[in-house]
N, C-alpha and C positions, 0 to 999 in steps of 0.2 A: 311251702309254698312261700316265696317273696312278696314283697309288694309289687316291683317291675316284673316278676311275671305274672302278676295277676292282672297289671295295668296293660301291658301288653297283651293280653287276652281278649280286655275289654276294646281294646281301639280298635282291635279285629272285628269289633261285635260280636265275639264271642261267649255270650254271656249264658250264666248259668242263673237255674230259677233263685237261688238262695247263696246270700254272701252273708257270714257269720264274720265279723271285724271286731276282737276283742285285745283285750292286753292292756299292761302298766303304761304305757307310751301312748297319747293321745293323737300323735302325727300321722301316722297311718293309716289312723282310723280315716281319721279328717279328710284325708288326702285322694283315700279310695272314692269312700262316700262322696265326696265334693263333684269327683271327676267324674263318678256315676250320672248324677244329679245334672250337670252341667249337658253333656257328651250321650247320653244313650237314648234320649228323646230331642226330638228340632222345637224349636220354641213352638210350634206350629200346635204337635202332637202333645204336648207338655199340659195344658189348658184341662183336660179330657182324663190323661193317664199317670202322671205322676202324682201321690200321695205323701207328704213329710209325714210324719207321727213322733212324738215324743213320750219316750217310757212312763213319767207322771202324768200326761195327761190320757193316757188310754190302756187300754187293755190288750191281751191276746185276741177275746172275739173280733174286737174293730178288726182288726190288722187281718186276723184270718179272712174274716169276710171282705176288706179289702183284695189280700190275694186273692178270692175267686174269683175277682173279675174278668171279664174277657175282655181287653183294650177296645180303646174305641175308634177306629181310621187311621192303628197304628200297629205293628208287628209284635211292641209290645207295650206293657205298660212297669209302669216303676213304684216302690213302694219302699222307704225311707225310714226305718225307724232309730232314731235319735237317740242318747240317753236310755239305751234299752236296760243298761243295770238297772233304773228306777220301774221297772215291772214286776210284779209281781209274781216273782217266777216259781216260788213252793207253796203259796198261799190258796187255803178254800179250793171248793169244788173246781173244777175245770180252771186249774192252772195251766200257767204259760204253757208251763212244758211240754204238760199234755197235749195240747188245741195247738201249737205249733209241730208238734212232732205228726198229730194225726197228718196234719197238712202238708206237709215235709215226705208225707211216705207215699203221697199221689200227688206231687206239686203241678202247676200250670206254668207248659215251659214257655207263657206267653207272660208269665210272672217276672218280674226282677226284683226279690224278696232282700232290702238291706238291712240288718240289726247290727247297729251300732254300741257295743259294748264295752263301756270304757272303762279306764284306772284299774281293772282287774282284770284277771283272768277266768273265761268261762270256766265250768265246772266241765272237765275232759272226761270225768266218768259218767255222765249222762246221757243216755240214749240221743239224745237230741242231737249234742255233737256231732256225735258217732253217722249220723244219719244226714246231718249239713255236710259232715266229709263226703258223703257216698254221693250227694245230689249235686252237691254245690261246690261252693269253695270257703276255706277256713282258715283266716289271716291271723295270726297273733302278731301282735305288734308290742315286743319284748321294752323292756326299760332300759335304756343303755347309760352304761355304767360310764363313769365322769372321765375315765382316760381312754375315753373310745370315743370321744366327741370331736377332737382334732381329727383321728383318722373317716372318720363320718364325713365331718366337713370337707375334704380331699376329696374323697368320692361323691360326692353331692356336686360338686364343684365340676366336677370331669363331666357328670353326666348332663350339666347345662353347657356342657362347652368351655367352660371356663378355667382359670390359673389361680393359683394361690398358692402362696408362699409357705411352706410347712411350719416358717416363725409365727406368720398370721396366721395361721389355720390352729398352732396349739394354745396361740395367746388369744383366741376366742374362744376355746373350748376351756380354759382355763376359767374365763370372767362368764359367760352367757350361762355355763352349767348345763343340765341334761334336758331342757324342753327344748326338745327339737321345734316345736314353731317357734320358739323365740328366736331359736339359733338360725332358722327360717327367715323369716323379718328380717333380720338382719342384715344376713347374706345379699337377699333381694335388693338388701337399700345399697349394699356395694357397689353390688353387679349396674344398677341405676347413674352411679357416681365415677363408676370407674371405666375407661373406655375398655370396649368388646378386645380388642388385639392387645392387650395389656395387663400383666399380670396384678394381682392383687396383693401389695407389700405389708409390712407392717403399717408405713405410714397411714397408707389407704385406711386404716381401720383407728389407728388414733384418731386421724382428722373425721371420717363419717361417722362411728360408733363413741367414741369418746372414752379409749382407752387407752391409758398411756404408754408410748410404747418403749418408755423410762425408767419406769416410775410402776411395777407390777408384779406380783408373787412369781410372774413367769421369771421378768430378770433377776425378780431376788433369788431365788433359789440356781440363777446360773451364777450370781456372785460367790451364793456359800459353795457352790460345787469348785469354783475359781481359788474359793478363801482370799477373794476379794471385799479386805475390810471395808475399803472405803468406801466403795459403789453401795454393798452392804447395810452400812450406816446411812449413804446418801437416800435410801429406797427407804430404808424405816422411820425415818425424819417424815422424810412424803405423806408415809403411811400416817403418823401421828397427826400432821399436821391437815389430815382429810379423814377423818377416822371413818365415817357415815358410806364415801365412797370404798373404806376400805375395810369393813369389817375384822375384828379378830379372827373372830370364831374360823372366815375365810382364809384367812391368810396360814393360820396354825394347818386348816384342814390341809391346803395345795402344799405344807414344808413337809408334813406327815406322809402326804402320796408320793413327794418325791424322793424322800427319806429310804421305805419304802421299797419302791424301788432299786434304791443305790444297794441296799442289803441282799436286795436280789440277783442284783449284778454281782455281786462277792461272791455267790454261791453257783451263777454259770460256769461248768465245764469249758459247753463253748460259747467263746466270746465274740462267735465273726457279729459281723452288724447285722447281718439280717435274722437271725437268731436271734439277737440280743433285741432285735425291733419289737420280733411276735414274739416274746415270755411276757418282755413288759408291758407291751402296748403302745409302742412309741414308735414315730415314723423316725424310717434310717436316719434320717437327716441328725438325731440328736443323741445316738450313741455314744458320737465320741466324747460326750460330754457327762454322759455315765460313767465312762472311763474316766476319765479325770476326776470326776468326784470319787471313785473310790479308791484313784491312789491316794487324795488326799486323806479321803477319814476310811482309813481299815475298818474290819467289820465290828472292835470290839468299841473303836469310838462311834460307828452308826449307829450299835447296837444304845449304846449311852443316849445318844443323840435322840432315838425314837423314846427312851424313857425321860427325856427334858420333855418332849412333845407333851407327852402324858401328862407330867407334873405340872406344867403351864396351862393346860387344858383345865385342870381342875381348881388352878392358882386364879384360872378367869371368872369359874365360876363361884369365887369366893374362900375357897378352900385352903386355907395359911396362908390368905394372902387378902386381908379386908382393909376395902376402900383403897385400894393400887389402882391404878388409871392404868388403861390395855395399851397403850403406849409405852410406859415402862414395863412392864410384862413382856412387851416384845422384845426392847434393849437389852433385858437380862438374856433372854433366848438365846437372842442373837448371840450375843458375847459370849456366851456358855456352850454352843456348836463351832465356833470361830476358834474357840484357845481350850 
């Protein structure tokens, strides 16, 4: 079950007695729990019927006692346990697992119990997990991989009824990382500053988020793919002048990810754009660029580049390169890639 399906049921007021929200990515856990907190009860009902607890400040006895109460002048009461990973799940007599399990075997249908277990997966072998699946909703908010952030942005924007250029979403994905809450904050900023009827462009990203549309790792990879020596050196000179905004480790990671995809492209038997996009995890808009890169860098050269990247990762950590500035290391690396 995904977050949109869960939310759709909640909007229809088809509530379950338990929502176990868990996983390494906190965005969807907060997304669902915040919606329930804001919309399950009216403002008048919340005073007597909504309880917010925190894992480190509560225990299973308090949670179960609260859950067993009946609502006052309302059809439901809401109990939200935030940071539930901090509960003493397996410690001592009356541990959380056992007490919550006993409650869930006969839950009150008038209670909406939301357990927010963040930054880790709840143990699926536990009986509590299985019972929660049977009587309520269990949602795992899985960690998103870096190469999936761009497509995730595209989908999120479509859900908002907005449009963003593939290059703009890819650029944001490259720079903002995998923290979806941070990504959404920046997207909301963009939507406020760009007219509803207009597609969000790379220039909008530059003007509102502060990512340079011309001098970034995304453009560096494009310059490398086309063997554009002048453009590549322009970009790395810019990086050298702005080291804090362009950490070597981030640049190296982005180039590594790119050339691993180029290597995968070499071994694809079906180079249809849709298949390439699916296998490489990129927008179909970018598949032509991988074709260009593969033509400019054969299999052997691509293997060699990946070896260089490992070498310079070690050098950046002081292995066989003492007191060498990272800007100089980057210039050496780019020269070896291009020649």
